[in-house]
Backbone bond lengths (Angstrom), bond angles and torsions (degrees), N, CA, C in turn:
res aa  C-N    CA-C-N  psi(-1)  N-CA   C-N-CA  omega(-1)  CA-C   N-CA-C  phi
1 M - - - 1.459 - - 1.554 109.75 -
2 E 1.330 116.70 133.16 1.443 121.37 -174.25 1.518 113.28 -58.27
3 F 1.339 117.19 -37.98 1.459 120.61 -178.83 1.513 110.92 -58.89
4 F 1.339 117.12 -46.05 1.465 120.22 -178.49 1.512 112.81 -74.56
5 N 1.329 116.43 -23.14 1.466 118.14 171.68 1.527 110.81 -66.35
6 K 1.350 114.69 -32.81 1.456 118.61 179.63 1.530 112.02 -77.37
7 T 1.327 116.36 -42.83 1.471 118.93 -176.31 1.528 112.78 -77.10
8 G 1.327 116.12 -29.63 1.459 118.61 -176.17 1.517 111.54 74.69
9 K 1.317 116.96 -157.65 1.449 123.22 -171.32 1.533 113.80 -72.84
10 V 1.338 117.59 -11.00 1.480 119.59 -178.92 1.521 110.28 -66.65
11 A 1.325 117.49 -18.37 1.470 121.11 -179.90 1.514 111.04 -99.55
12 V 1.338 117.46 27.86 1.458 121.01 -177.58 1.513 111.74 -58.49
13 G 1.348 118.04 -39.01 1.452 120.70 -179.83 1.520 111.74 -63.40
14 S 1.316 117.03 -45.11 1.467 121.27 179.83 1.525 110.85 -64.50
15 R 1.321 117.06 -39.45 1.471 118.77 -179.16 1.522 110.92 -69.21
16 L 1.328 116.85 -42.42 1.464 119.59 178.65 1.524 110.88 -64.23
17 R 1.344 115.77 -37.31 1.467 119.31 179.74 1.525 110.33 -65.04
18 M 1.328 117.85 -40.41 1.468 121.67 178.49 1.543 110.00 -64.49
19 L 1.333 116.10 -42.05 1.441 119.85 179.25 1.538 110.64 -64.88
20 T 1.338 115.42 -41.63 1.454 119.91 178.37 1.520 111.68 -63.28
21 E 1.327 116.05 -41.80 1.462 119.37 -179.59 1.531 110.68 -64.72
22 K 1.332 116.57 -38.70 1.462 120.89 -179.86 1.507 110.68 -64.99
23 I 1.342 116.78 -45.77 1.468 121.29 179.48 1.531 110.76 -65.78
24 T 1.339 116.06 -41.54 1.461 119.91 -179.25 1.527 111.28 -64.81
25 E 1.301 116.28 -38.75 1.474 121.57 177.90 1.549 109.81 -60.52
26 D 1.320 115.00 -45.24 1.476 119.42 178.83 1.531 110.72 -67.58
27 A 1.336 115.59 -37.19 1.476 119.91 -178.43 1.540 110.28 -61.46
28 A 1.330 116.39 -40.84 1.456 119.96 178.91 1.518 111.27 -61.41
29 K 1.342 116.19 -40.27 1.457 121.01 179.47 1.523 111.58 -71.08
30 I 1.338 116.33 -32.84 1.458 119.92 178.49 1.529 110.93 -64.15
31 Y 1.329 116.35 -40.01 1.487 118.86 177.33 1.529 109.80 -60.08
32 E 1.341 116.28 -37.52 1.464 120.90 179.60 1.538 111.28 -64.76
33 V 1.342 114.81 -40.27 1.454 119.67 179.94 1.526 111.69 -58.31
34 Y 1.341 115.04 -38.02 1.472 119.88 -178.22 1.538 111.90 -94.25
35 G 1.332 116.83 5.09 1.457 120.10 175.98 1.528 111.76 65.25
36 I 1.333 115.79 37.13 1.469 119.94 -178.88 1.529 108.57 -112.03
37 G 1.305 115.65 123.92 1.477 120.92 -177.25 1.504 113.82 -84.78
38 L 1.288 115.94 63.64 1.484 122.31 175.69 1.499 111.09 -121.36
39 Q 1.327 116.98 152.90 1.444 122.52 169.83 1.504 108.80 -102.10
40 P 1.327 119.22 144.50 1.464 120.96 -178.64 1.508 114.54 -51.43
41 K 1.313 117.06 -37.74 1.459 119.15 -176.89 1.522 112.87 -69.93
42 W 1.347 116.81 -18.49 1.457 121.39 179.07 1.529 112.47 -79.35
43 F 1.323 117.02 -19.85 1.466 120.78 -169.02 1.536 114.44 -53.51
44 P 1.344 120.86 -48.22 1.454 119.22 -178.52 1.538 112.65 -57.23
45 V 1.336 115.98 -43.91 1.472 119.75 179.72 1.527 110.00 -67.26
46 F 1.333 116.92 -43.55 1.449 119.65 179.42 1.528 111.80 -62.10
47 Y 1.314 116.13 -41.77 1.456 121.01 -177.56 1.534 110.37 -62.89
48 V 1.313 117.46 -42.44 1.457 121.51 179.40 1.517 110.89 -62.29
49 L 1.332 116.34 -42.53 1.468 120.56 -178.06 1.541 111.60 -75.97
50 S 1.323 117.51 -19.70 1.462 120.38 -176.52 1.522 112.16 -66.51
51 A 1.346 116.74 -16.25 1.467 118.28 177.43 1.520 112.21 -70.25
52 G 1.356 115.99 -13.14 1.463 120.93 174.42 1.506 115.02 98.86
53 E 1.320 117.93 -6.25 1.462 121.62 -178.44 1.521 111.05 -90.37
54 E 1.333 115.19 137.11 1.460 119.05 173.54 1.519 110.29 -70.67
55 K 1.315 116.36 142.46 1.475 119.89 179.94 1.516 110.34 -142.59
56 T 1.326 114.33 153.95 1.457 119.45 173.79 1.524 108.79 -81.38
57 I 1.326 116.56 161.49 1.453 119.96 177.69 1.528 110.28 -61.49
58 T 1.325 115.47 -38.64 1.488 119.88 178.86 1.518 110.50 -60.18
59 A 1.338 117.38 -42.68 1.456 120.95 -177.98 1.537 110.26 -67.72
60 I 1.333 116.79 -39.81 1.459 120.47 178.57 1.519 110.58 -63.86
61 A 1.338 115.49 -45.29 1.500 120.28 -179.32 1.515 110.53 -59.38
62 K 1.325 115.33 -43.12 1.483 119.27 -178.90 1.525 110.39 -65.10
63 E 1.347 117.23 -40.44 1.467 119.89 -175.83 1.516 112.29 -69.40
64 I 1.313 117.75 -36.49 1.474 119.91 -176.12 1.533 112.40 -98.91
65 G 1.332 117.26 -3.50 1.451 120.27 176.53 1.522 114.68 76.01
66 H 1.344 116.97 25.26 1.463 121.37 176.49 1.511 110.33 -104.24
67 S 1.313 116.49 167.45 1.466 120.37 176.18 1.523 109.99 -78.09
68 H 1.328 115.05 156.90 1.473 120.67 178.40 1.514 111.33 -59.27
69 P 1.360 119.84 -47.55 1.472 119.64 179.54 1.528 112.47 -60.58
70 S 1.334 117.20 -36.84 1.473 120.78 179.47 1.511 110.71 -62.13
71 V 1.342 116.58 -47.71 1.462 121.08 -179.03 1.520 111.04 -66.58
72 S 1.327 115.41 -38.80 1.467 120.77 179.15 1.526 110.20 -60.16
73 K 1.336 116.59 -41.19 1.447 120.68 -179.77 1.516 111.27 -67.34
74 I 1.349 116.95 -39.84 1.473 121.27 179.98 1.535 109.78 -66.44
75 I 1.337 116.10 -40.92 1.462 120.27 179.10 1.554 110.28 -61.51
76 A 1.320 114.68 -39.77 1.489 119.40 179.13 1.521 109.89 -64.10
77 E 1.342 117.31 -43.14 1.465 120.62 -179.68 1.528 111.31 -66.88
78 M 1.337 116.46 -40.28 1.460 120.42 178.86 1.531 110.74 -68.24
79 G 1.349 115.15 -33.95 1.441 120.04 178.55 1.527 112.19 -63.71
80 K 1.336 117.04 -38.78 1.460 121.84 179.29 1.546 110.01 -63.96
81 K 1.309 116.90 -28.20 1.479 121.02 180.00 1.532 111.10 -89.77
82 G 1.351 115.34 1.10 1.482 119.05 177.62 1.504 113.80 75.43
83 L 1.313 118.66 22.37 1.455 121.89 -178.49 1.517 113.78 -91.35
84 V 1.336 116.75 -28.28 1.469 120.86 -179.34 1.522 109.38 -132.97
85 A 1.314 113.78 159.82 1.483 120.07 177.64 1.525 108.46 -135.95
86 E 1.322 116.20 148.22 1.448 121.82 176.57 1.526 109.01 -116.86
87 Q 1.343 113.76 142.00 1.447 119.03 174.99 1.497 108.81 -149.33
88 K 1.352 116.73 157.68 1.442 121.95 -178.82 1.518 111.40 -64.00
89 D 1.296 117.09 141.77 1.452 123.08 176.22 1.533 107.32 -66.35
90 K 1.317 116.82 129.73 1.448 121.14 -178.44 1.530 111.92 -66.29
91 T 1.327 117.23 -28.37 1.455 120.72 -179.52 1.520 114.27 -95.17
92 D 1.334 116.35 -14.40 1.464 121.25 179.20 1.522 109.56 -151.13
93 G 1.310 114.62 98.46 1.468 121.25 -175.64 1.499 114.95 -62.31
94 R 1.296 118.10 -10.13 1.457 121.05 -178.90 1.542 111.09 -81.86
95 R 1.316 116.72 -14.58 1.471 119.71 -175.75 1.533 110.12 -109.93
96 N 1.328 114.56 145.22 1.461 121.33 172.19 1.527 109.26 -99.82
97 M 1.308 116.93 135.48 1.462 122.84 176.68 1.524 109.12 -103.73
98 V 1.307 116.25 136.43 1.459 121.90 -178.18 1.534 108.97 -110.35
99 S 1.294 116.75 139.34 1.461 122.07 177.33 1.518 109.56 -150.26
100 L 1.352 116.43 163.71 1.462 119.79 177.17 1.522 110.35 -76.69
101 T 1.297 115.29 144.17 1.461 121.38 173.85 1.539 108.29 -81.77
102 P 1.336 118.36 171.51 1.473 120.21 175.42 1.534 110.85 -54.55
103 K 1.349 117.50 -37.64 1.454 119.94 178.64 1.529 110.74 -64.37
104 G 1.353 115.50 -39.60 1.459 120.53 177.81 1.512 112.05 -64.76
105 K 1.346 115.58 -39.59 1.457 120.07 -179.98 1.530 111.55 -66.69
106 E 1.330 116.92 -31.63 1.452 120.41 176.84 1.524 110.21 -62.93
107 I 1.350 114.80 -40.69 1.469 118.89 -179.45 1.529 110.27 -65.43
108 T 1.334 116.54 -33.60 1.461 120.56 178.72 1.508 110.71 -56.97
109 I 1.311 117.16 -41.74 1.452 121.58 -179.82 1.537 109.27 -68.53
110 K 1.315 117.91 -46.26 1.456 121.99 -178.12 1.534 110.72 -65.95
111 L 1.304 116.71 -27.98 1.471 121.38 -173.98 1.551 111.72 -71.67
112 Q 1.327 117.36 -22.07 1.455 119.54 -174.83 1.518 113.20 -58.56
113 D 1.305 117.87 -44.92 1.492 120.74 179.11 1.518 111.20 -63.83
114 Q 1.339 116.05 -39.53 1.478 119.33 179.72 1.512 110.79 -63.49
115 L 1.319 117.39 -42.53 1.456 120.71 -179.91 1.516 112.15 -63.38
116 L 1.362 116.31 -38.86 1.456 119.79 177.72 1.534 110.98 -62.78
117 D 1.314 115.50 -43.07 1.474 119.79 -177.72 1.546 111.79 -71.09
118 V 1.316 116.33 -39.65 1.474 120.02 177.21 1.518 110.51 -63.48
119 N 1.335 116.95 -42.84 1.464 121.03 179.17 1.539 109.75 -61.88
120 A 1.348 116.29 -41.20 1.472 119.63 178.86 1.518 110.84 -63.01
121 A 1.320 117.57 -39.56 1.461 121.52 179.41 1.509 111.06 -66.03
122 I 1.328 116.97 -42.56 1.482 121.25 -179.95 1.525 109.20 -65.26
123 E 1.312 117.67 -42.01 1.474 120.89 178.96 1.531 110.46 -61.96
124 A 1.338 115.10 -38.23 1.466 118.46 179.25 1.532 111.47 -65.19
125 I 1.319 115.64 -39.72 1.479 118.86 177.63 1.543 108.88 -65.19
126 S 1.300 116.42 -45.53 1.485 121.37 -178.80 1.519 110.35 -58.74
127 A 1.324 117.63 -37.62 1.454 121.08 -179.56 1.511 112.87 -65.71
128 Q 1.340 115.96 -21.35 1.445 120.36 -177.91 1.520 112.80 -96.99
129 T 1.342 116.79 0.31 1.453 120.00 -175.97 1.529 111.57 -107.45
130 T 1.299 116.05 154.89 1.460 122.26 177.98 1.522 111.61 -79.44
131 H 1.331 115.93 -35.52 1.456 121.72 -176.85 1.507 111.19 -112.58
132 D 1.328 115.80 143.82 1.455 120.86 178.90 1.516 109.90 -85.77
133 L 1.341 116.97 104.68 1.455 121.10 -176.56 1.504 112.55 -62.20
134 W 1.321 116.97 -37.85 1.474 120.34 -177.35 1.544 111.00 -63.24
135 K 1.323 114.72 -44.26 1.492 118.44 177.64 1.511 111.75 -67.31
136 A 1.343 115.66 -36.90 1.468 118.67 178.89 1.515 111.15 -64.58
137 I 1.344 116.77 -39.72 1.467 119.90 177.59 1.510 110.67 -62.11
138 E 1.340 116.74 -42.57 1.471 121.21 178.59 1.529 110.43 -59.65
139 E 1.339 114.90 -43.05 1.470 118.71 179.68 1.520 111.62 -63.89
140 W 1.336 115.84 -44.77 1.462 119.99 178.53 1.513 111.07 -61.16
141 E 1.330 117.00 -44.89 1.459 121.06 -179.28 1.535 110.61 -60.12
142 Y 1.317 116.02 -42.43 1.475 120.59 179.67 1.534 110.07 -63.88
143 L 1.303 116.82 -48.97 1.459 120.74 -177.09 1.518 112.48 -64.49
144 L 1.345 116.85 -37.14 1.468 120.04 179.46 1.526 111.71 -74.03
145 E 1.340 116.02 -24.09 1.468 118.18 173.21 1.532 109.91 -69.98
146 Q 1.326 116.49 -35.80 1.472 120.25 178.96 1.541 111.02 -69.23
147 Q 1.308 115.66 -40.42 1.474 121.50 177.78 1.506 109.70 -155.17
148 S 1.300 116.60 121.57 1.460 122.13 -175.19 1.529 111.96 -65.07
149 L 1.313 115.41 159.38 1.476 120.72 174.97 1.509 109.88 -58.95
150 L 1.338 116.63 -42.33 1.475 121.02 179.30 1.523 110.99 -56.56
151 S 1.327 116.04 -47.69 1.445 120.90 -179.45 1.516 111.96 -62.33
152 R 1.344 115.71 -39.38 1.457 119.57 -179.51 1.537 111.52 -68.03
153 V 1.347 116.00 -37.35 1.465 118.93 178.67 1.531 110.63 -67.45
154 V 1.346 115.82 -43.21 1.451 120.25 178.14 1.513 110.63 -59.56
155 E 1.318 116.54 -41.34 1.448 122.14 178.26 1.517 111.10 -62.18
156 A 1.340 116.63 -44.35 1.474 120.30 178.40 1.505 111.18 -64.22
157 H 1.359 115.45 -37.83 1.473 120.53 179.12 1.522 110.20 -62.55
158 K 1.345 115.83 -46.66 1.455 120.03 -179.86 1.535 111.24 -62.06
159 K 1.325 115.66 -41.53 1.465 119.74 -178.94 1.532 110.29 -64.00
160 R 1.353 115.66 -42.94 1.464 118.84 179.78 1.531 112.13 -65.11
161 E 1.367 114.67 -42.78 1.447 119.55 -179.69 1.523 111.65 -67.08
162 A 1.353 115.01 -37.93 1.469 119.62 -179.45 1.517 111.67 -63.77
163 A 1.341 116.19 -27.53 1.474 120.15 179.66 1.531 110.93 -68.15
164 K 1.329 117.13 -17.57 1.450 121.00 -179.69 1.543 111.68 -89.87
165 V 1.352 115.43 -4.15 1.462 120.30 -177.06 1.519 110.18 -93.80
166 T 1.309 115.98 135.03 1.459 122.25 176.24 1.512 109.35 -121.21
167 I 1.320 117.16 129.69 1.455 122.38 178.54 1.533 107.96 -97.57
168 V 1.323 116.71 120.50 1.477 121.29 -178.30 1.520 110.77 -125.30
169 D 1.323 115.55 161.60 1.467 120.66 176.34 1.522 110.18 -73.47
170 Y 1.305 114.52 152.85 1.472 121.06 179.21 1.520 111.23 -61.46
171 Q 1.311 114.69 140.86 1.448 123.16 171.10 1.539 108.06 -133.74
172 P 1.314 117.89 155.61 1.476 120.55 -178.30 1.534 113.09 -52.26
173 K 1.326 117.53 -29.83 1.469 119.52 -178.95 1.509 112.75 -67.75
174 Y 1.362 116.69 -14.80 1.477 120.65 179.04 1.520 113.04 -96.42
175 K 1.313 116.43 4.21 1.476 120.75 -176.42 1.525 111.87 -58.94
176 A 1.332 117.07 -45.27 1.468 121.16 -179.47 1.542 111.50 -63.70
177 A 1.332 114.42 -40.65 1.482 117.99 179.53 1.528 111.26 -67.73
178 F 1.322 116.08 -38.20 1.484 120.56 178.29 1.519 109.95 -57.38
179 K 1.302 116.71 -44.92 1.472 120.19 -179.81 1.510 111.47 -72.87
180 A 1.346 117.18 -46.49 1.456 120.76 -174.18 1.525 112.92 -62.75
181 L 1.331 115.78 -43.06 1.466 119.95 -178.91 1.524 111.69 -64.60
182 N 1.347 115.99 -41.22 1.459 119.97 178.41 1.523 112.22 -70.56
183 E 1.327 115.16 -42.29 1.453 119.31 -179.70 1.525 111.38 -62.69
184 E 1.319 116.18 -32.51 1.456 121.21 -179.32 1.528 111.80 -63.41
185 W 1.349 116.79 -50.56 1.462 117.51 -175.82 1.526 111.31 -76.62
186 I 1.323 117.21 -35.91 1.460 119.13 -179.38 1.518 110.68 -64.09
187 S 1.341 116.91 -45.04 1.463 121.24 -179.93 1.515 112.34 -67.75
188 T 1.329 117.00 -25.35 1.450 120.89 179.01 1.529 111.24 -70.31
189 W 1.322 115.02 -39.25 1.467 119.75 -175.19 1.538 114.37 -103.96
190 F 1.310 116.36 -32.24 1.445 120.39 -173.99 1.527 110.40 -135.42
191 K 1.299 115.73 -140.53 1.461 121.74 174.78 1.527 108.49 -137.66
192 M 1.281 115.93 146.78 1.454 121.68 177.19 1.525 109.03 -64.99
193 E 1.355 115.02 137.16 1.463 120.60 -179.91 1.514 110.54 -116.73
194 A 1.320 115.81 168.29 1.457 121.55 -176.30 1.536 111.00 -56.94
195 T 1.338 116.51 -42.09 1.470 119.30 -179.86 1.514 111.90 -63.96
196 D 1.320 116.66 -32.37 1.451 120.52 177.05 1.526 110.83 -62.53
197 Y 1.297 115.12 -48.40 1.480 118.60 -175.83 1.521 110.62 -64.18
198 K 1.321 118.54 -35.54 1.453 120.73 179.63 1.513 112.30 -59.54
199 S 1.304 116.66 -51.93 1.459 119.66 -176.54 1.550 113.52 -77.47
200 L 1.330 116.41 -28.73 1.462 118.72 -179.50 1.516 112.30 -82.42
201 D 1.305 117.54 -33.38 1.480 120.68 177.96 1.523 111.90 -82.06
202 H 1.323 117.34 -25.57 1.458 121.36 -177.91 1.536 110.63 -134.95
203 P 1.336 118.41 63.43 1.466 121.39 -176.98 1.543 113.58 -62.61
204 E 1.324 114.51 -34.33 1.486 117.23 178.82 1.520 110.69 -63.38
205 E 1.314 115.74 -49.48 1.472 120.86 -174.89 1.542 112.13 -69.27
206 Y 1.349 116.74 -44.19 1.465 119.58 -173.60 1.513 114.93 -92.05
207 I 1.341 118.72 -12.71 1.467 119.81 -178.65 1.532 111.29 -124.68
208 L 1.316 116.95 -60.89 1.473 121.01 -172.39 1.525 112.69 -69.33
209 D 1.314 117.77 -47.52 1.471 120.50 -177.56 1.531 112.89 -68.08
210 R 1.293 117.08 -13.72 1.477 121.49 -179.32 1.535 111.47 -100.70
211 G 1.351 115.87 14.57 1.465 118.54 176.40 1.518 113.68 96.32
212 G 1.300 117.94 10.47 1.458 120.66 -178.74 1.524 111.82 -97.02
213 H 1.292 115.61 -179.71 1.457 122.19 -179.14 1.519 109.81 -142.44
214 I 1.323 115.32 152.22 1.463 121.26 176.27 1.516 108.70 -130.06
215 F 1.327 114.83 134.44 1.473 119.33 177.73 1.503 109.09 -114.83
216 V 1.326 115.77 148.26 1.446 122.64 -179.71 1.527 108.50 -125.55
217 A 1.350 116.25 131.71 1.462 121.64 178.33 1.522 107.95 -97.32
218 L 1.323 115.31 120.97 1.473 121.78 179.62 1.523 108.37 -104.41
219 Y 1.335 115.50 129.05 1.468 120.81 173.27 1.533 106.06 -119.13
220 N 1.335 114.85 114.97 1.459 120.63 -172.27 1.532 110.16 52.41
221 D 1.323 114.38 42.88 1.475 124.02 176.71 1.543 113.82 69.88
222 E 1.331 117.63 8.12 1.457 121.07 177.44 1.528 109.77 -102.88
223 P 1.365 118.68 127.44 1.472 119.98 179.24 1.525 111.17 -70.62
224 L 1.336 115.33 109.58 1.474 120.49 -179.34 1.500 113.43 -117.56
225 G 1.329 117.30 1.62 1.460 119.54 178.18 1.531 109.30 -155.89
226 V 1.326 114.64 148.13 1.496 119.59 178.74 1.533 108.95 -144.53
227 C 1.311 115.28 157.97 1.456 119.04 176.36 1.531 107.32 -162.61
228 A 1.346 115.74 146.46 1.462 120.38 -177.80 1.524 111.12 -120.63
229 L 1.309 115.29 145.57 1.466 123.60 171.79 1.526 105.26 -111.35
230 V 1.321 115.66 105.74 1.448 121.71 -172.75 1.506 111.19 -99.13
231 K 1.364 117.25 128.04 1.468 121.03 177.60 1.540 108.24 -71.18
232 M 1.341 115.04 128.51 1.473 119.52 -177.26 1.516 110.69 -102.28
233 D 1.302 114.13 143.58 1.473 121.40 172.99 1.520 107.10 -99.14
234 D 1.327 114.06 74.35 1.467 120.12 -170.83 1.538 108.34 -147.89
235 P 1.341 118.11 132.91 1.462 119.22 -178.31 1.533 113.04 -68.28
236 D 1.313 117.37 -19.81 1.481 119.62 -176.80 1.526 114.09 -95.63
237 Y 1.339 115.47 -25.31 1.477 118.40 -174.40 1.527 110.81 -130.92
238 D 1.343 114.52 142.19 1.465 120.74 179.87 1.523 112.01 -87.91
239 Y 1.303 114.65 -50.69 1.472 119.47 -176.34 1.516 110.77 -136.52
240 E 1.349 114.07 158.07 1.475 120.37 177.20 1.508 109.14 -120.05
241 L 1.324 116.53 135.51 1.447 120.99 170.14 1.519 106.44 -84.52
242 A 1.330 115.77 119.60 1.457 118.66 -174.19 1.528 111.38 -144.43
243 K 1.307 114.31 163.52 1.460 122.11 174.09 1.543 112.23 54.01
244 M 1.365 114.89 40.79 1.467 118.32 171.55 1.522 108.70 -81.30
245 A 1.292 115.97 126.65 1.468 122.15 179.50 1.500 110.14 -145.95
246 V 1.325 115.89 137.10 1.467 122.85 178.71 1.512 109.03 -130.82
247 S 1.304 117.26 132.04 1.452 120.95 179.36 1.516 111.09 -60.85
248 P 1.348 117.34 139.69 1.479 119.77 178.04 1.533 113.01 -57.34
249 K 1.334 117.08 -28.70 1.472 119.79 -178.18 1.537 110.64 -77.75
250 A 1.348 116.55 -3.28 1.460 119.16 -179.45 1.524 112.03 -103.50
251 Q 1.329 117.19 12.50 1.462 120.34 179.35 1.512 110.52 -60.37
252 G 1.347 115.13 145.85 1.472 120.15 177.30 1.513 113.96 82.78
253 K 1.305 117.63 10.16 1.462 121.44 -178.53 1.534 111.99 -112.49
254 S 1.319 116.88 6.48 1.479 122.79 177.74 1.522 112.47 60.96
255 I 1.310 118.34 25.53 1.453 120.86 -177.23 1.517 111.81 -64.88
256 G 1.338 116.63 -42.44 1.456 119.86 178.27 1.496 112.50 -59.07
257 W 1.338 115.08 -44.37 1.467 120.29 179.45 1.541 111.19 -63.73
258 L 1.305 117.36 -43.12 1.462 120.91 -179.51 1.519 112.22 -66.01
259 L 1.325 116.42 -38.22 1.469 120.24 177.06 1.523 109.95 -65.61
260 G 1.338 115.31 -44.73 1.458 119.70 179.67 1.512 111.44 -59.66
261 Q 1.350 116.67 -42.42 1.445 120.37 179.06 1.524 111.33 -63.63
262 A 1.342 116.00 -39.66 1.469 119.75 178.96 1.513 111.19 -63.88
263 I 1.333 116.32 -41.82 1.476 121.48 179.07 1.500 110.47 -61.92
264 I 1.343 117.22 -45.24 1.458 122.29 -177.95 1.523 110.28 -64.24
265 E 1.307 116.73 -42.97 1.468 121.08 -179.81 1.529 110.63 -63.55
266 K 1.313 115.76 -42.21 1.488 119.27 179.45 1.519 110.92 -63.72
267 A 1.342 116.10 -41.12 1.460 119.98 180.00 1.537 110.71 -63.07
268 K 1.315 116.41 -38.52 1.469 120.35 178.39 1.524 109.48 -65.27
269 Q 1.349 116.65 -42.59 1.473 120.33 179.31 1.531 111.05 -61.18
270 L 1.314 115.78 -32.34 1.464 120.63 179.66 1.518 113.44 -82.85
271 G 1.334 116.30 -0.90 1.461 120.77 177.72 1.498 114.19 79.58
272 A 1.335 117.81 20.65 1.449 121.42 -179.10 1.521 112.02 -68.06
273 K 1.336 115.31 144.90 1.468 119.55 176.67 1.529 112.11 -88.04
274 N 1.329 115.36 -25.47 1.472 118.86 -177.64 1.534 110.21 -159.79
275 I 1.328 113.72 168.10 1.472 121.13 174.26 1.520 107.45 -131.60
276 Y 1.303 115.71 136.50 1.463 122.71 -177.73 1.536 108.33 -112.31
277 L 1.320 116.26 151.87 1.462 119.28 171.89 1.515 111.16 -151.12
278 E 1.309 115.42 159.44 1.475 122.73 175.70 1.528 108.97 -124.63
279 S 1.322 115.74 143.29 1.454 119.11 -179.96 1.532 109.68 -153.89
280 N 1.320 115.36 -164.78 1.452 120.41 177.63 1.527 108.26 -134.73
281 T 1.303 117.84 137.50 1.454 121.42 -173.45 1.515 114.79 -67.48
282 I 1.344 118.05 -14.15 1.453 118.43 176.75 1.534 111.39 -75.00
283 L 1.319 117.11 -13.91 1.441 123.04 177.83 1.516 109.12 -87.82
284 K 1.316 116.00 68.33 1.479 121.31 -172.85 1.528 115.33 -58.01
285 P 1.349 118.13 -44.35 1.444 117.69 177.12 1.535 112.84 -59.66
286 A 1.331 116.80 -38.06 1.468 121.50 -179.68 1.535 110.19 -66.83
287 I 1.334 115.64 -45.00 1.461 120.03 179.95 1.519 110.28 -63.42
288 S 1.310 116.18 -40.06 1.477 120.85 177.47 1.531 110.59 -61.33
289 L 1.328 115.32 -42.78 1.487 119.46 178.74 1.518 110.10 -62.07
290 Y 1.338 117.83 -46.31 1.459 120.40 -178.53 1.531 110.75 -61.80
291 N 1.318 116.81 -38.40 1.472 119.56 177.04 1.526 110.72 -63.02
292 K 1.326 117.24 -41.89 1.459 121.52 -179.88 1.539 110.91 -64.92
293 L 1.339 114.64 -32.53 1.458 119.59 178.77 1.503 112.44 -75.71
294 G 1.347 116.69 -12.18 1.457 120.72 176.41 1.515 115.11 106.89
295 F 1.343 117.47 5.98 1.483 119.43 179.05 1.503 110.51 -75.12
296 K 1.350 115.58 144.20 1.453 122.55 178.65 1.537 109.54 -122.09
297 K 1.308 116.44 145.50 1.459 121.46 178.31 1.527 110.57 -64.68
298 V 1.321 115.86 139.03 1.465 122.05 176.96 1.532 108.90 -126.87
299 P 1.324 118.06 161.61 1.476 120.46 179.09 1.524 111.73 -55.96
300 G 1.317 115.88 146.32 1.451 120.95 -178.92 1.497 112.27 -64.35
301 R 1.332 114.74 153.38 1.473 121.67 -179.49 1.529 106.14 -144.40
302 P 1.321 118.09 166.06 1.478 120.57 179.71 1.536 112.02 -56.32
303 T 1.342 115.93 138.02 1.456 119.91 -177.14 1.532 109.05 -139.15
304 P 1.328 116.98 145.16 1.472 120.12 179.07 1.533 112.76 -78.60
305 Y 1.352 117.25 -5.23 1.463 120.58 -176.23 1.519 113.39 -105.73
306 E 1.316 115.65 128.07 1.483 119.94 177.18 1.528 110.57 -64.50
307 R 1.305 118.25 -34.19 1.464 122.43 -174.51 1.528 114.14 -75.75
308 A 1.315 118.14 -17.72 1.469 120.23 -174.91 1.529 111.12 -75.34
309 N 1.332 115.71 122.37 1.487 118.98 176.31 1.535 111.79 -128.99
310 I 1.357 116.48 7.99 1.450 119.92 176.27 1.517 108.95 -146.96
311 Q 1.333 116.16 137.77 1.445 122.84 176.68 1.513 107.85 -118.49
312 M 1.339 116.96 141.27 1.463 121.16 -177.95 1.514 109.39 -136.62
313 E 1.332 115.69 157.48 1.472 121.26 -178.17 1.536 109.55 -138.02
314 L 1.304 115.66 143.48 1.431 122.91 170.71 1.516 108.58 -114.55
315 D 1.345 117.63 114.58 1.440 122.43 179.67 1.526 108.06 -85.12
316 L 1.341 116.86 116.31 1.453 121.70 -177.45 1.514 112.60 -88.33
317 R 1.312 117.85 -1.99 1.470 120.94 -177.87 1.512 111.83 -87.69
318 S 1.328 118.03 -15.21 1.468 119.86 -177.54 1.524 111.76 -92.47
C-alpha cells in the first residue's frame, strides 16, 4: 500500500491493526459458513474451556494473556448466548468456576472441521510467502517482553537529544547560569545556605583557583546544565562532585549523565583515586543517576550542608 511505503516502519501499529481487522472480518464470516455461533474475540476463551475443565476467570485470563476485565466481559457475552455457565467453587465459595454448557460443547464438536480447514488455508498462505509470519510474531513478542516499544522509543529520543548536548569548560560568561541553575533546584527542594552562596557567587575563588573544575552543558548553545569537580582538603578524598544542576526543561536529554561522565573523566586525568559527593535521599532521580555512574553509599561524615543526609563515593582505582 502506497501510504505505508511513505510512512515506513513507524506505522507498524496501524498496519498490524488493518491486517488484524481484515482477518477478524473474515473470521466472523467463516464461523457463519460453518454455522457456528461464535465471535472471533471469544475464540481464546472458548478454546481454553473446550478441554472440558472448569476454570476461574483469573486462570483463563492468565492462560490466554488477557486482562481479567476483558475475559469477564467475554464470559458475560458468551453466557447470554448460553455457551458458558458459572457456578460457585465447591471448595471455595468465594470463587466462580466457568465451564461450557451442553450447547457450548456441541459447538466444540462442530468446530473441529472448521479448525482443520482454517489451518490448511493458513499453511497454504505460508507456503507462498518468503517470511514465516508466525515465527516473526513470536520473535517480536519475545523482544517486546524484554523491552517495550515505548521504552525503546524513549531511549532513542534520549540518544538523539543527547547528541545535541555539548559539554564545555566554564567561562566567566556562564557564571550567571551556574548560579541560577543551582539556585533553582536548591530553592525548590530546600533552602540556600551560606556555603552555597560562597561557591555560586565566587566560583573562581572557591572552586577554580583551588584546583577544581566546572563543566557546562550546552543544548543548542544554551547553558542548561552545570557541575563542579571540587578539590578537597581531605586525607580520604581527592575531589568532590558538587553543584550539579540541570534545568527542568532539559529533562530527557541525558545532560546529568553527560556531566557526570565529564567529571569522572577529568578526575581520572588528574590522577584522582576517588570522587566524593553529598546529596539527599528525597532527590531520587539524582541518587539513581549517581548509582548508574558507579557511586556507592559510604558512612556519614561531617558536612557543611543541613540538607545532606547521604554521602557517596566513586572509587576510580577499581
